[in-house]
C-alpha positions as CSV (number, residue, x, y, z in Angstrom):
1,M,-3.9,-1.7,11.8
2,T,-6.5,-4.2,11.9
3,K,-8.8,-2.3,14.0
4,A,-8.6,0.5,11.9
5,Y,-9.0,-1.6,8.6
6,E,-12.0,-3.2,10.3
7,A,-13.4,-0.2,11.5
8,I,-13.3,1.2,8.1
9,R,-14.6,-1.9,6.1
10,T,-18.0,-2.1,8.7
11,R,-18.8,1.4,7.8
12,F,-18.0,1.6,4.4
13,P,-18.1,-2.2,2.9
14,D,-17.9,-1.1,-0.6
15,L,-15.2,1.4,-0.4
16,H,-11.7,0.4,-2.2
17,I,-9.1,0.3,0.9
18,Q,-5.3,0.0,0.0
19,V,-3.1,-0.6,3.0
20,E,0.3,0.7,3.1
21,C,2.8,-1.9,4.6
22,D,6.6,-1.3,5.2
23,T,7.2,-4.9,6.7
24,L,6.5,-8.3,5.9
25,D,4.9,-8.6,9.4
26,Q,2.6,-5.7,8.3
27,V,1.7,-7.4,5.0
28,D,1.2,-10.7,7.1
29,E,-1.3,-8.5,9.2
30,A,-3.3,-6.7,6.2
31,L,-3.4,-9.9,4.8
32,A,-5.1,-11.3,8.0
33,A,-7.5,-8.2,8.3
34,G,-8.9,-9.2,4.9
35,A,-7.2,-6.4,2.4
36,R,-7.7,-6.8,-1.0
37,A,-4.9,-4.0,-2.0
38,I,-1.7,-3.6,-0.3
39,L,1.1,-1.1,-1.0
40,L,4.4,-2.4,-0.5
41,D,6.5,0.8,0.5
42,N,10.1,1.2,0.3
43,M,10.6,-2.5,0.5
44,S,13.6,-4.4,-1.1
45,V,13.3,-6.2,-4.1
46,A,13.9,-9.6,-2.0
47,D,10.8,-8.4,0.6
48,M,8.5,-7.7,-2.5
49,A,9.5,-11.3,-3.7
50,A,8.6,-12.8,-0.1
51,A,5.5,-10.8,-0.1
52,V,4.2,-11.9,-3.7
53,R,4.9,-15.7,-1.8
54,L,3.5,-14.6,1.2
55,V,0.3,-13.2,-0.4
56,A,0.1,-15.9,-3.0
57,G,-2.7,-14.0,-5.0
58,R,-5.2,-13.5,-2.2
59,A,-4.8,-9.6,-2.5
60,E,-3.3,-7.2,-5.1
61,L,0.3,-5.6,-4.7
62,E,1.7,-2.2,-5.4
63,A,5.3,-1.7,-5.2
64,S,5.8,2.2,-4.3
65,G,8.3,4.1,-2.6
66,G,11.7,4.9,-3.9
67,L,11.0,2.8,-7.0
68,T,12.9,4.3,-10.0
69,V,12.8,3.6,-13.5
70,D,16.1,1.5,-13.5
71,R,14.9,-0.9,-10.6
72,A,11.4,-1.0,-12.5
73,R,12.2,-4.7,-14.3
74,D,13.6,-5.9,-10.8
75,V,10.6,-4.9,-9.2
76,A,8.1,-6.1,-11.8
77,A,10.2,-9.6,-12.0
78,T,9.0,-10.2,-8.2
79,G,5.7,-10.7,-9.3
80,V,3.6,-7.6,-8.1
81,D,0.7,-6.5,-9.5
82,Y,1.4,-2.9,-10.1
83,L,4.7,-0.5,-10.3
84,A,4.3,3.2,-9.0
85,V,7.4,4.9,-10.3
86,G,7.0,8.4,-8.5
87,V,9.6,10.0,-11.0
88,L,6.8,10.8,-13.4
89,T,4.7,12.9,-10.5
90,H,7.6,13.9,-8.8
91,S,9.2,16.0,-11.4
92,A,5.9,18.2,-12.1
93,P,5.0,21.1,-9.5
94,A,2.0,20.3,-7.3
95,L,0.3,21.3,-4.3
96,D,-0.3,18.8,-1.6
97,I,-3.4,19.0,0.2
98,G,-4.2,16.9,2.8
99,L,-7.8,15.9,4.5
100,D,-7.4,14.0,8.0
101,F,-10.6,12.7,9.8
102,T,-10.8,12.5,13.7
103,S,-13.5,11.5,15.9
104,E,-13.4,14.5,17.8
105,R,-15.7,17.3,17.5
106,P,-14.2,20.9,17.0
107,R,-14.5,23.4,19.6
108,P,-16.7,26.3,18.9
């Protein structure tokens, strides 16, 4: 993750990069790499609280993944900066389009 973050930051220094983490070790690595926005994906409330203490204001934290309206108050109490409750978007019909970048050239 560190090499990928540094490569993107070097090539696009003004780009807002949000690093998705699902473990505290990944949060620590993202923070060490210089991440200023970290998405806490599918973490327990206890792990999110630990991530808030680990980050200590050095990056913005967004709680996401499996977050429901019923759990929102408990998650907010951890001290994360943002909550992403997917029930609003998951209940609406959508077309999901992905775009992947590679360093390989397409073959003719």
